[in-house]
C-alpha positions in Angstrom: 7.0 -48.8 5.4 4.8 -51.4 3.7 3.4 -50.4 0.3 0.0 -52.0 -0.8 -0.4 -53.5 -4.2 -4.1 -52.5 -4.1 -6.1 -49.8 -2.3 -9.8 -49.9 -1.3 -12.1 -47.9 1.0 -14.1 -49.5 3.8 -17.3 -47.7 4.9 -19.1 -48.0 8.2 -21.5 -50.9 8.3 -24.9 -49.5 9.4 -28.0 -51.4 10.0 -30.7 -50.5 7.5 -32.7 -48.7 10.2 -29.8 -46.4 10.8 -28.8 -45.6 7.2 -30.0 -42.0 7.5 -27.1 -41.5 10.0 -24.7 -41.6 7.1 -26.6 -38.8 5.3 -26.6 -36.7 8.5 -22.9 -37.4 9.2 -21.8 -36.3 5.7 -23.7 -33.0 5.7 -21.9 -30.5 8.0 -25.3 -28.9 8.8 -24.9 -31.0 12.0 -22.1 -28.6 13.0 -24.7 -25.9 13.7 -27.6 -28.0 14.8 -27.8 -28.9 18.4 -30.3 -31.7 17.9 -28.0 -33.5 15.4 -25.1 -33.3 17.8 -27.2 -34.6 20.6 -28.1 -37.6 18.3 -24.5 -38.6 18.0 -23.8 -38.0 21.7 -26.8 -40.2 22.4 -25.2 -43.0 20.3 -21.9 -42.8 22.2 -21.0 -39.7 24.1 -17.4 -40.8 25.0 -16.7 -41.8 21.4 -18.1 -38.4 20.2 -15.5 -36.7 22.3 -12.6 -39.0 21.6 -13.3 -38.9 17.8 -12.8 -35.1 17.9 -16.5 -34.5 17.2 -16.2 -36.4 13.9 -19.4 -38.4 13.2 -17.9 -40.2 10.2 -14.9 -41.5 12.2 -17.3 -42.3 15.1 -19.5 -44.5 12.9 -16.4 -46.3 11.7 -15.1 -47.0 15.2 -18.3 -47.8 17.1 -18.9 -51.3 18.2 -21.3 -53.1 15.9 -23.3 -54.3 18.9 -24.0 -50.7 19.8 -25.3 -50.0 16.4 -27.5 -53.0 16.5 -28.9 -51.9 19.9 -29.5 -48.4 18.5 -31.4 -49.9 15.6 -33.9 -51.5 18.0 -34.1 -48.5 20.3 -37.4 -46.8 19.5 -36.3 -43.6 21.3 -33.1 -43.3 19.3 -34.9 -44.1 16.0 -37.5 -41.4 16.7 -34.6 -39.0 17.4 -32.9 -40.0 14.1 -36.2 -39.7 12.2 -36.7 -36.1 13.6 -33.1 -35.1 12.7 -33.3 -36.6 9.2 -36.7 -35.0 8.5 -35.4 -31.6 9.6 -32.4 -32.0 7.4 -34.6 -32.8 4.4 -36.8 -29.8 5.1 -33.8 -27.6 5.5 -32.4 -28.7 2.1 -35.7 -28.2 0.2 -37.7 -25.4 1.8 -37.8 -21.9 0.1 -35.0 -19.6 1.3 -34.4 -15.9 1.6 -32.8 -15.9 -1.8 -35.8 -17.7 -3.3 -38.2 -15.3 -1.8 -36.4 -12.0 -2.6 -34.8 -12.6 -6.0 -36.5 -13.5 -9.2 -33.4 -14.9 -11.1 -32.8 -18.6 -11.1 -30.0 -19.3 -8.5 -28.0 -21.2 -11.2 -27.9 -18.1 -13.3 -26.0 -16.0 -10.7 -23.6 -18.6 -9.2 -20.7 -17.2 -7.1 -17.5 -19.1 -6.3 -16.0 -18.1 -3.0 -12.2 -18.8 -2.9 -10.3 -19.0 0.4 -7.0 -20.5 1.6 -8.7 -21.8 4.7 -12.1 -22.8 5.9 -13.0 -23.2 9.6 -16.2 -25.2 9.5 -15.9 -27.6 12.5 -13.1 -28.9 14.7 -12.8 -32.3 13.0 -11.9 -30.7 9.7 -8.6 -29.0 10.5 -7.9 -26.9 7.4 -7.9 -23.5 9.0 -5.5 -21.4 11.2 -7.7 -18.8 12.8 -10.1 -15.9 12.2 -9.8 -15.8 8.4 -10.8 -19.5 8.1 -13.5 -19.3 10.7 -15.0 -16.3 8.9 -14.9 -18.3 5.6 -16.7 -21.2 7.3 -19.3 -18.9 8.8 -19.8 -17.2 5.4 -20.6 -20.6 3.8 -23.0 -21.5 6.7 -25.0 -18.3 6.3 -24.9 -18.7 2.5 -26.5 -22.1 3.1 -29.1 -20.8 5.5 -30.0 -18.0 3.1 -30.1 -20.3 0.0 -27.4 -18.4 -1.8 -26.2 -19.8 -5.2 -22.6 -20.1 -4.0 -19.8 -22.8 -4.0 -16.6 -22.7 -2.0 -13.1 -23.4 -3.3 -10.1 -24.2 -1.2 -7.2 -26.6 -0.5 -7.5 -29.9 1.4 -4.4 -29.9 3.7 -3.0 -33.3 4.7 -1.8 -31.8 8.0 -3.7 -28.6 8.3 -2.4 -26.1 10.8 -0.1 -27.2 13.6 -1.2 -28.5 17.0 0.3 -26.5 19.9 1.9 -27.8 23.1 4.1 -26.2 25.6 7.5 -27.5 26.9 8.5 -27.3 30.6 9.6 -23.7 30.1 6.2 -22.7 28.8 7.6 -22.3 25.3 5.3 -23.1 22.4 6.1 -26.3 20.4 4.4 -27.3 17.2 3.2 -30.8 16.2 1.6 -31.7 12.9 -1.2 -34.3 12.7 -2.3 -36.1 9.6 -5.9 -35.7 8.4 -7.4 -39.0 7.3 -9.6 -37.9 4.5 -11.4 -41.2 4.3 -12.6 -40.9 7.8 -13.8 -37.3 7.5 -17.1 -35.9 6.1 -15.6 -35.6 2.6 -16.6 -37.1 -0.7 -14.2 -37.7 -3.5 -15.6 -36.3 -6.8 -15.5 -38.9 -9.6 -15.8 -38.8 -13.4 -18.2 -40.7 -15.5 -16.1 -43.9 -15.3 -15.9 -43.7 -11.5 -12.3 -42.6 -11.4 -11.3 -39.6 -9.1 -11.9 -36.4 -11.0 -8.6 -34.6 -11.4 -7.3 -31.3 -12.9 -3.8 -30.2 -13.9 -2.0 -26.9 -13.3 1.2 -25.9 -15.1 4.3 -25.5 -13.0 7.9 -25.0 -14.4 8.8 -28.0 -16.6 5.8 -30.1 -15.4 2.1 -30.3 -14.7 0.8 -30.9 -11.2 -2.4 -32.8 -10.8 -5.0 -32.5 -8.0 -8.1 -34.5 -7.2 -11.2 -32.8 -5.9 -13.0 -33.5 -2.7 -16.5 -32.2 -1.8 -17.7 -31.1 1.6 -21.5 -30.6 1.9 -22.1 -27.6 4.1 -25.8 -27.6 4.4 -27.0 -26.5 0.9 -23.5 -25.3 -0.1 -20.8 -27.4 -1.8 -17.2 -26.7 -0.8 -14.6 -28.1 -3.2 -11.1 -28.8 -1.9 -8.0 -29.7 -4.0 -5.6 -32.4 -2.9 -2.2 -32.9 -4.7 -1.1 -35.9 -2.6 -1.9 -38.4 -5.4 0.0 -41.0 -7.4 -0.3 -38.9 -10.6 2.4 -36.6 -9.1 5.7 -38.4 -9.3 7.5 -35.8 -7.2 7.1 -35.8 -3.4 7.5 -32.0 -3.6 4.4 -31.8 -5.7 2.5 -34.1 -3.5 3.4 -31.9 -0.6 1.9 -28.7 -2.1 -1.3 -29.3 -0.1 0.6 -30.8 2.9 0.1 -28.1 5.5 -1.3 -24.6 5.9 1.0 -21.6 6.0 4.2 -23.7 6.3 7.4 -23.7 4.3 9.1 -21.0 2.3 8.1 -18.5 -0.4 8.3 -21.1 -3.1 5.9 -23.4 -1.3 3.5 -20.5 -0.8 3.5 -19.7 -4.5 2.9 -23.4 -5.2 -0.1 -23.4 -3.0 -1.5 -20.1 -4.3 -1.1 -21.3 -7.9 -3.1 -24.5 -7.0 -5.7 -22.5 -5.1 -6.3 -19.8 -7.7 -5.6 -21.5 -11.0 -6.4 -25.0 -9.9 -9.6 -23.8 -8.2 -10.8 -22.3 -11.5 -9.9 -25.4 -13.4 -11.7 -27.6 -10.8 -14.9 -25.6 -11.3 -14.6 -26.0 -15.1 -14.0 -29.8 -14.7 -17.2 -30.0 -12.5 -19.2 -28.2 -15.2 -19.7 -25.1 -13.1 -19.6 -21.6 -14.7 -19.8 -19.0 -11.9 -20.5 -15.5 -13.0 -18.8 -14.1 -9.9 -15.5 -15.0 -8.2 -15.1 -13.8 -4.6 -11.4 -13.8 -3.6 -11.2 -13.9 0.2 -7.9 -12.2 0.9 -5.1 -12.0 -1.7 -4.1 -15.7 -1.4 -6.4 -16.8 -4.3 -5.7 -13.8 -6.6 -4.2 -16.0 -9.3 -7.8 -17.0 -9.9 -8.3 -13.6 -11.6 -5.5 -14.4 -14.1 -7.0 -17.8 -14.8 -10.4 -16.3 -15.4 -8.8 -13.9 -17.9 -6.9 -16.8 -19.6 -10.1 -18.8 -20.0 -11.8 -15.8 -21.6 -8.9 -15.3 -24.0 -9.0 -19.0 -24.9 -12.7 -19.4 -25.2 -13.6 -16.1 -26.9 -10.4 -15.1 -28.8 -10.1 -11.9 -26.8 -7.0 -9.8 -26.2 -5.8 -9.6 -22.6 -7.2 -6.1 -22.1 -10.6 -7.2 -23.4 -10.7 -10.3 -21.3 -9.6 -8.3 -18.3 -12.6 -6.0 -18.5 -15.0 -8.9 -18.7 -13.3 -10.8 -15.9 -13.0 -7.8 -13.6 -16.7 -7.1 -13.9 -17.4 -10.3 -12.0 -14.6 -10.2 -9.5 -14.8 -9.3 -5.8 -11.8 -9.0 -3.4 -12.0 -8.9 0.4 -8.9 -7.9 2.3 -8.7 -8.8 6.0 -5.5 -7.4 7.5 -3.9 -4.0 8.0 -0.7 -5.8 8.9 2.0 -6.0 6.2 2.9 -9.6 7.1 -0.6 -10.6 6.2 -0.1 -9.8 2.5 2.0 -12.1 0.3 4.9 -10.7 -1.6 7.0 -12.7 -4.1 10.3 -11.8 -5.7 9.9 -10.9 -9.4 12.2 -13.7 -10.6 10.2 -16.3 -8.7 7.0 -15.0 -10.2 8.4 -15.1 -13.7 9.7 -18.6 -13.3 6.2 -19.8 -12.6 4.3 -17.4 -14.9 6.4 -16.6 -18.0 4.7 -19.2 -20.2 1.4 -18.3 -18.7 1.9 -14.6 -19.4 3.0 -15.3 -23.0 -0.2 -17.3 -23.6 -2.2 -14.2 -22.7 0.0 -11.9 -24.9 1.7 -10.1 -22.1 5.3 -8.7 -22.0 7.4 -9.6 -18.9 7.2 -6.2 -17.3 3.5 -5.7 -18.1 2.8 -8.9 -16.3 4.9 -8.0 -13.3 3.3 -4.6 -13.1 0.0 -6.2 -12.3 1.3 -7.1 -8.9 3.6 -4.1 -8.2 2.5 -1.2 -6.1 4.6 1.1 -8.3 4.4 -0.1 -11.9 7.8 0.1 -13.7 9.8 -0.4 -10.5 11.9 -3.4 -11.6 13.0 -4.1 -8.0 9.5 -4.0 -6.5 8.1 -7.3 -5.3 5.0 -8.9 -6.7 2.1 -8.5 -4.2 -0.9 -10.8 -4.3 -3.2 -8.1 -2.7 -2.1 -5.6 -5.3 -2.8 -8.2 -8.1 -6.3 -8.7 -6.6 -7.0 -5.0 -6.3 -5.9 -4.4 -9.9 -8.0 -7.2 -11.4 -11.2 -6.7 -9.6 -13.8 -4.0 -9.7 -15.4 -4.5 -6.2 -13.1 -4.4 -3.2 -13.9 -4.2 0.5 -12.4 -4.2 4.0 -14.1 -5.9 6.9 -15.0 -3.1 9.3 -15.6 0.6 9.1 -12.3 1.5 10.7 -10.5 -1.2 8.7 -11.9 0.5 5.6 -10.3 3.7 6.5 -7.0 2.0 7.2 -7.1 0.0 4.0 -7.7 3.0 1.9 -4.7 4.6 3.5 -2.6 1.5 2.9 -3.4 1.1 -0.8 -4.0 4.8 -1.8 -0.9 4.7 -3.9 -2.6 2.4 -6.4 -5.0 5.3 -7.3 -2.6 8.3 -7.5 -4.4 11.7 -7.2 -7.5 10.2 -5.6 -8.4 11.6 -2.2 -8.1 9.0 0.5 -11.9 8.9 1.4 -12.7 8.2 -2.3 -10.3 5.4 -2.9 -12.7 2.8 -4.2 -12.4 0.3 -1.4 -15.5 0.1 0.7 -16.2 -2.0 3.8 -18.6 -4.8 4.7 -18.3 -5.4 8.4 -17.7 -9.0 9.4 -20.2 -11.1 11.4 -20.5 -14.5 12.9 -22.8 -17.5 12.3 -24.8 -17.5 15.5 -26.1 -21.0 15.4 -22.5 -22.3 15.3 -21.4 -20.4 18.4 -24.4 -19.9 20.7 -24.7 -22.4 23.5 -27.5 -24.9 23.6 -28.7 -23.3 26.9 -28.7 -19.8 25.4 -30.3 -21.2 22.2 -33.2 -22.4 24.4 -33.5 -19.1 26.2 -33.6 -17.2 23.0 -36.3 -19.5 21.6 -38.4 -18.9 24.6 -38.2 -15.1 24.7 -37.4 -14.1 21.1 -39.2 -16.8 19.2 -37.7 -19.0 16.4 -37.2 -16.0 14.1 -33.8 -15.2 15.8 -32.4 -18.3 14.1 -34.0 -17.7 10.7 -33.6 -13.9 10.6 -30.9 -12.9 13.0 -30.5 -9.5 11.2 -34.0 -8.4 12.3 -33.6 -5.7 14.9 -37.2 -6.1 16.1 -36.5 -9.7 17.1 -33.5 -8.8 19.3 -35.5 -5.9 20.8 -37.4 -8.6 22.7 -34.3 -9.4 24.7 -35.4 -6.7 27.1 -38.2 -9.0 28.3 -35.8 -11.9 29.2 -36.3 -12.7 32.9 -33.1 -11.5 34.7 -33.0 -14.6 36.9 -33.2 -16.9 33.9 -30.5 -15.0 32.0 -28.2 -15.1 35.0 -28.9 -18.7 35.8 -28.2 -19.7 32.1 -24.9 -17.9 32.0 -23.8 -19.2 35.4 -24.2 -22.8 34.2 -22.1 -22.0 31.2 -19.4 -20.5 33.4 -19.4 -23.6 35.6 -19.0 -25.8 32.4 -16.1 -23.6 31.3 -14.3 -24.0 34.6 -14.8 -27.8 34.5 -13.5 -27.8 30.9 -10.4 -25.7 31.8 -9.6 -28.0 34.7 -9.8 -31.1 32.5 -7.7 -29.5 29.8 -5.1 -28.2 32.2 -4.8 -31.6 33.9 -4.2 -33.2 30.5 -1.6 -30.6 29.7 0.3 -31.3 32.9 0.0 -35.1 32.5 1.5 -34.8 29.0 4.4 -32.8 30.3 5.1 -35.4 33.0 4.3 -33.0 35.9 4.2 -34.4 39.4 1.0 -35.7 40.8 0.7 -32.8 43.2 0.7 -30.3 40.4 -2.0 -32.3 38.5 -4.2 -32.5 41.6 -3.7 -28.7 42.1 -4.8 -28.1 38.6 -8.2 -29.6 39.5 -8.7 -26.7 41.8 -7.8 -23.7 39.6 -10.5 -21.1 38.9 -13.7 -20.5 40.8 -17.0 -21.2 39.1 -18.5 -18.2 40.8 -15.8 -15.6 40.1 -15.7 -12.9 37.5 -14.1 -14.7 34.5 -12.2 -12.8 31.8 -11.3 -14.5 28.5 -8.5 -13.6 26.1 -8.3 -16.1 23.2 -6.9 -15.3 19.8 -3.8 -15.5 17.7 -0.7 -14.4 19.7 0.5 -11.7 17.3 2.4 -8.9 19.2 0.0 -6.2 18.0 -2.8 -7.9 19.9 -0.9 -7.2 23.1 -1.8 -10.3 25.2 0.3 -9.0 28.0 -1.3 -5.6 28.3 -3.1 -6.8 31.5 0.2 -8.0 33.0 2.2 -4.8 32.9 1.7 -4.0 36.6 1.7 -7.4 38.4 1.2 -5.9 41.8 -1.9 -4.1 40.7 -3.1 -7.2 38.9 -2.5 -9.2 42.1 -4.8 -6.9 44.0 -7.5 -7.1 41.4 -7.5 -10.9 40.9 -7.0 -11.9 44.6 -9.5 -9.6 46.3 -11.1 -12.0 48.7 -14.5 -10.4 48.4 -14.5 -9.8 44.6 -12.2 -12.4 43.0 -11.3 -12.2 39.3 -9.8 -14.8 37.0 -8.3 -14.8 33.5 -8.2 -17.5 30.9 -5.7 -17.2 28.0 -5.6 -19.3 24.9 -4.1 -18.9 21.4 -1.3 -19.9 19.1 1.7 -17.9 17.9 2.9 -18.4 14.3 5.7 -20.9 14.2 8.1 -18.2 13.1 6.9 -15.5 15.5 9.4 -15.6 18.4 7.9 -12.5 20.0 4.5 -14.1 20.0 5.9 -17.3 21.6 7.7 -15.1 24.2 4.3 -13.6 25.2 2.9 -17.1 25.8 5.9 -18.1 27.9 5.5 -15.0 30.0 1.8 -15.7 30.7 2.6 -19.4 31.5 5.4 -18.2 33.9 3.0 -15.8 35.6 0.3 -18.5 36.0 2.9 -20.7 37.8 3.5 -18.0 40.5 1.8 -19.0 43.7 -0.2 -15.8 43.9 -1.7 -16.3 40.4 -1.8 -20.1 40.2 -5.6 -20.3 40.8 -6.4 -17.1 38.9 -4.5 -17.2 35.6 -4.6 -20.1 33.2 -3.1 -20.6 29.7 -4.9 -23.3 27.6 -2.8 -25.2 25.0 -3.9 -25.8 21.4 -6.7 -23.3 21.1 -9.3 -24.5 18.6 -13.0 -24.3 17.8 -14.1 -26.6 20.6 -12.2 -24.6 23.2 -13.5 -21.4 21.6 -17.1 -22.4 22.2 -16.5 -23.0 25.9 -14.8 -19.7 26.2 -17.1 -17.4 24.3 -20.1 -19.1 26.0 -18.8 -19.2 29.5 -16.7 -16.1 30.2 -18.2 -13.0 31.7 -15.9 -10.5 30.0 -14.2 -10.8 26.6 -10.9 -8.9 26.6 -9.5 -7.5 23.3 -6.5 -5.3 23.4 -5.1 -4.7 19.9 -3.0 -1.6 19.2 -5.3 0.6 17.0 -5.7 0.4 14.0 -4.1 -3.1 13.6 -7.3 -5.2 14.2 -9.3 -5.6 11.0 -12.4 -6.9 12.7 -12.1 -9.3 15.7 -15.0 -11.7 15.3 -14.4 -13.5 18.6 -15.9 -10.6 20.5 -19.0 -11.0 18.3 -19.3 -14.6 19.3 -19.0 -13.7 22.9 -21.6 -11.0 22.7 -24.1 -13.4 21.1 -23.8 -15.5 24.2 -24.4 -12.7 26.6 -20.7 -12.0 27.3 -19.7 -8.3 27.7 -16.8 -6.9 25.7 -14.0 -4.7 27.0 -11.7 -3.6 24.1 -9.7 -0.9 22.6 -11.6 1.0 20.0 -10.3 -1.0 17.1 -11.9 -3.3 14.5 -15.5 -4.1 15.0 -15.6 -2.5 18.5 -14.9 0.9 17.0 -18.3 0.9 15.4 -20.1 -1.3 17.9 -19.2 0.4 21.2 -21.7 2.5 23.1 -21.5 3.2 26.8 -24.3 0.7 27.7 -23.1 -2.4 25.8 -19.6 -2.9 27.2 -16.4 -1.0 27.9 -13.8 0.8 25.8 -10.2 1.0 26.7 -9.3 4.6 25.9 -11.0 6.8 23.4 -9.3 5.6 20.2 -6.1 7.7 20.7 -3.0 6.7 18.8 0.5 7.6 19.9 3.7 7.4 18.0 5.5 5.8 20.9 4.1 2.3 21.2 5.5 1.7 24.7 3.8 4.9 25.9 0.5 3.9 24.3 0.8 0.5 26.0 1.4 2.1 29.3 -1.5 4.5 29.0 -4.0 1.8 27.9 -2.9 -0.7 30.5 -3.6 1.8 33.2 -7.0 2.5 31.6 -7.7 -1.2 31.6 -6.9 -1.5 35.3 -9.0 1.5 36.1 -12.0 0.0 34.2 -11.6 -3.2 36.1 -11.3 -1.6 39.6 -13.8 1.2 39.2 -16.5 -0.2 36.9 -16.3 -3.8 35.7 -15.6 -5.7 39.0 -17.9 -3.5 41.2 -20.8 -3.9 38.7 -20.4 -7.7 38.6 -20.4 -8.1 42.3 -23.1 -5.5 43.0 -25.9 -7.9 44.0 -29.5 -7.0 44.7 -31.4 -8.7 47.6 -32.2 -11.6 45.3 -28.5 -12.2 44.6 -28.7 -10.9 41.1 -26.2 -8.4 39.6 -29.1 -6.3 38.2 -26.9 -3.6 36.5 -24.7 -6.2 34.9 -27.7 -8.1 33.6 -29.2 -4.9 32.2 -25.9 -4.2 30.3 -26.0 -7.8 28.9 -29.5 -7.1 27.6 -28.5 -3.9 26.0 -25.5 -5.7 24.3 -27.8 -8.4 23.1 -30.4 -6.0 21.7 -28.0 -3.6 20.0 -25.2 -5.8 18.7 -26.7 -9.1 17.6 -28.9 -7.8 14.8 -25.9 -6.4 13.0 -22.8 -8.4 13.8 -23.9 -11.7 12.2 -23.0 -13.3 8.9 -26.7 -13.4 7.7 -26.6 -9.6 7.5 -23.0 -9.7 6.2 -23.8 -12.3 3.4 -26.9 -10.4 2.4 -24.7 -7.3 2.0 -22.3 -9.2 -0.2 -25.2 -10.5 -2.2 -27.0 -7.2 -2.8 -24.0 -4.9 -3.0 -21.5 -7.1 -4.8 -22.6 -10.5 -6.1 -25.8 -9.6 -8.0 -24.5 -6.3 -9.4 -21.3 -8.1 -10.4 -23.2 -10.9 -12.1 -25.3 -8.5 -14.0 -22.3 -6.4 -15.0 -20.4 -9.5 -16.2 -23.4 -10.7 -18.3 -23.8 -7.3 -19.8 -20.1 -7.1 -20.9 -20.2 -10.7 -22.1 -23.4 -10.4 -24.2 -23.2 -10.5 -28.0 -19.8 -12.1 -28.2 -18.2 -9.9 -25.5 -19.2 -6.8 -27.5 -19.3 -4.4 -24.5 -16.1 -5.8 -23.0 -14.3 -5.2 -26.3 -15.8 -1.7 -26.5 -14.8 -0.8 -22.9 -11.2 -2.0 -23.5 -11.0 0.1 -26.7 -12.5 3.1 -24.9 -10.0 2.8 -22.0 -7.1 2.5 -24.4 -8.2 5.6 -26.3 -8.8 7.6 -23.0 -5.4 6.6 -21.6 -3.6 7.7 -24.8 -5.5 11.0 -24.8 -5.4 11.8 -21.1 -2.0 13.7 -21.0 -3.5 16.3 -23.4 -6.2 17.3 -21.0 -5.7 20.9 -19.7 -7.9 22.8 -17.3 -7.6 26.3 -18.5 -9.7 28.2 -16.0 -12.1 27.7 -13.2 -14.0 30.6 -11.8 -16.8 30.9 -9.2 -19.5 33.6 -9.0 -19.3 34.4 -5.3 -21.4 36.9 -3.3 -19.4 39.8 -2.0 -19.7 38.5 1.6 -20.8 34.8 1.4 -22.9 33.5 4.2 -24.0 29.9 5.1 -26.4 28.5 2.4 -25.5 31.1 -0.2 -25.6 29.6 -3.7 -22.4 29.5 -5.7 -22.1 29.2 -9.5 -19.0 28.2 -11.3 -17.7 28.1 -14.9 -14.7 26.2 -16.2 -12.8 26.1 -19.5 -11.2 22.7 -20.2 -9.2 21.5 -23.2 -10.1 17.9 -23.6 -7.6 17.2 -26.4 -8.9 14.2 -28.4 -11.7 13.5 -26.0 -15.2 14.9 -25.8 -17.6 15.7 -22.8 -19.1 12.2 -23.3 -15.8 10.7 -22.2 -15.4 12.6 -19.0 -17.1 14.0 -15.9 -16.0 17.4 -14.8 -16.6 18.1 -11.1 -16.6 21.3 -9.1 -15.2 20.7 -5.6 -15.9 23.1 -2.8 -15.6 22.9 1.0 -14.0 24.2 4.2 -10.2 24.4 4.4 -8.1 22.9 7.1 -5.2 24.7 8.7 -2.8 23.6 5.9 -5.2 25.0 3.2 -6.6 21.7 2.0 -10.3 21.2 1.3 -11.9 19.0 3.9 -14.8 16.7 2.9 -15.6 18.7 -0.3 -18.9 18.8 -2.0 -18.5 17.2 -5.5 -20.9 18.6 -8.1 -20.9 17.5 -11.7 -20.7 20.3 -14.2 -22.6 20.5 -17.5 -21.0 21.1 -20.9 -22.2 24.3 -22.5 -20.3 24.4 -25.7 -16.9 24.2 -27.4 -14.7 26.8 -29.1 -11.4 26.0 -30.7 -11.2 22.7 -29.0 -11.8 24.1 -25.5 -15.1 23.2 -23.8 -17.0 25.4 -21.3 -18.6 23.7 -18.3 -21.0 25.3 -15.8 -22.8 24.6 -12.5 -25.3 26.6 -10.5 -26.5 26.4 -7.0 -23.7 24.8 -5.0 -24.3 26.0 -1.4 -21.9 26.9 1.4 -22.8 24.4 4.1 -20.9 26.0 7.0 -19.0 29.0 8.0 -15.2 29.5 8.0 -12.5 29.6 5.3 -13.5 27.8 2.1 -12.0 27.0 -1.2 -12.8 25.4 -4.5 -11.2 23.5 -7.3 -12.0 21.4 -10.3 -11.2 17.8 -11.4 -11.7 15.8 -14.6 -12.4 12.0 -14.4 -13.1 9.4 -17.1 -16.8 8.6 -17.6 -18.4 5.5 -19.2 -21.6 3.6 -18.5 -19.7 0.4 -17.9 -17.3 1.8 -15.2 -17.9 0.6 -11.7 -15.8 3.5 -10.4 -14.6 6.6 -12.2 -11.3 6.3 -10.4 -9.0 4.6 -12.9 -5.4 4.5 -11.8 -3.5 7.5 -13.3 -6.6 9.0 -14.9 -7.5 12.1 -12.9 -6.7 15.7 -13.6 -6.9 18.5 -11.1 -7.0 22.3 -11.6 -3.5 23.7 -10.9 -1.8 20.4 -11.3 1.5 20.5 -13.0 1.9 18.2 -16.1 
């Protein structure tokens, strides 16, 4: 290896007339603008493909003579001028946020932290759905003009590249990201040197430099530790690759993401009011926010915690235990003991922040638990996932009924302009008007899909299916050439799939709960379905298994082996190295998008939303987004949401249901052609899917929800607690300490209801209760009367909760009363009483351990 004595950076040399190309290339808005992509294709289509759709690398590789020719090509210059003007207009025109919110955007800045961002295929710093969701979040934030910045890590290798060996077994290969040939800009200080921050690690400080990605209007800041300031290779490798290594490397990365990310924002002069933690990986940011408040305002940990939590949001994305990071207590202490002491925390107090059961010395430290404990606004990513998440984490709020556990949901969406094909984009423009791009959450706009001419819709989709088949053939030939397959096999690969046949796509991470092999359980029946000479069907699989997931790799090998059988060779294909480019071909060109997770393990499942946006019909188990999206006229459901204790039995039941759907409904509908050759019933279902699903399952709607339900209220709450030298934060911390100390003395003496002799539906019920509040007063609590129908075990189902009023006090015991609670339905009913803390600065009254129920033993 030859070491240089001096380093310098060489930039592309552009003729003056083409200088705007540099601006366009370094703003990732091109990634969701077809006209910009066509501009680079026009410059050199082959180089656009060979560069991995990387305009910066492309401009550095292109022959200077081509640039000179383009600089004198009036057609190209006109195209460049149009793209450049549109980018300028995009960056400066008023946005949704400008029009609907009076506050200056700089006053309500949100920092969005994520371990991965999937923005475009040339910037490989993501592994799958979580990263793509993060990227789509930033893109919609840009379109909407949101005051938001992103924070993440810049991985030298990113996630792995997948290839298969001769046995069809997944192999992993890492490829280096060349940061100086990517759409990245190194942040520099006033002297022109790279801007760096430092994060304390045991016995040393690790430095990181800050890169910026311009995502439309949004700035994404990425930390890179591979710099000379870090003498140890181990420290340089912290940002080496995504989701690699052992537990210690993971805590290294999450320290840098959370603590380093906060310090990077501070070094850049940014003071976000709100931190949004996308999954538990960046939860250490909450600790750093608290530490900064302790340092800057002389607060205690508890006081700083109240202020910080007011401006903190946590989104959790997975109901699978492996998706949540757990660390051994001794590992956490090794990295955080000095840090904890700086905030005045004892060892066990610190560890309890991340323990699901405080005080359990053997319990691991969980990043999701830490995030839930240090934030005030938490959400899951679909309605069903919300129910599952409340069940998973109910133990953090003992005594709180599961439906009231303070974790809500904001259903995921996708950024349409990143995923909708150019052809479908044109069709939507013609029939829906341009508002579908600017306001994709407007239901009225999508209602116009009913007027799309059936022949145009079908012809548009047929072209995309043809392009998908051509892409698959090219990719498959390349796979076989790389493996050294015989020429005959490579030639045969050029004949796989039929551009006119019903095409099913299954592309996602190969985790076992996603059940990629559900369609393969009965090979004889599958053979009959796929190889019907009158109604052929074909299946395209793609996806990566985690490098340590042997079961997932075995699923891939099984599919590859099946695809090599003579009877399936032209009907089943597995594509290597699934990424964003392949995803676009698949979600734009398949007829059916297949999703088979074992309920309720799928949090959301955004690939199906991308497919629906392109006129592809979904068939899925009722899990994730499909559990709230499905109606009979927009696609198909596998089963009815049943869940069985025996997983093998469930797989067997649902595989038969899938075969039945294909044989009796999906395949016949696709091939049922009218006299004009159009599948009229199929097209009608595509229109229904477009009308009903697209207005909701998009990131514009999602980001607006985050803004209005979380970001703006959190910013307002943080400012209120921080005003006047953190006066309300200090008061809230003191009040909580007083309430916690006094809570064990609360005693519900009596609760009595004034019931009619024979109650009927809608009869009013009055109730009176006597409660000993100990050292507290009615101003400190809310006393609630709960009444409702009983289940077979004698538990109140979906109770009405009515707040009672304090009437007076006698010898320390307060009387509370309520009138007019009505019986809403017939049957066996019951009532009870509960006492909760109450304060104007509480986001939720459900504080861990502070709830008293009538009849509860002390």
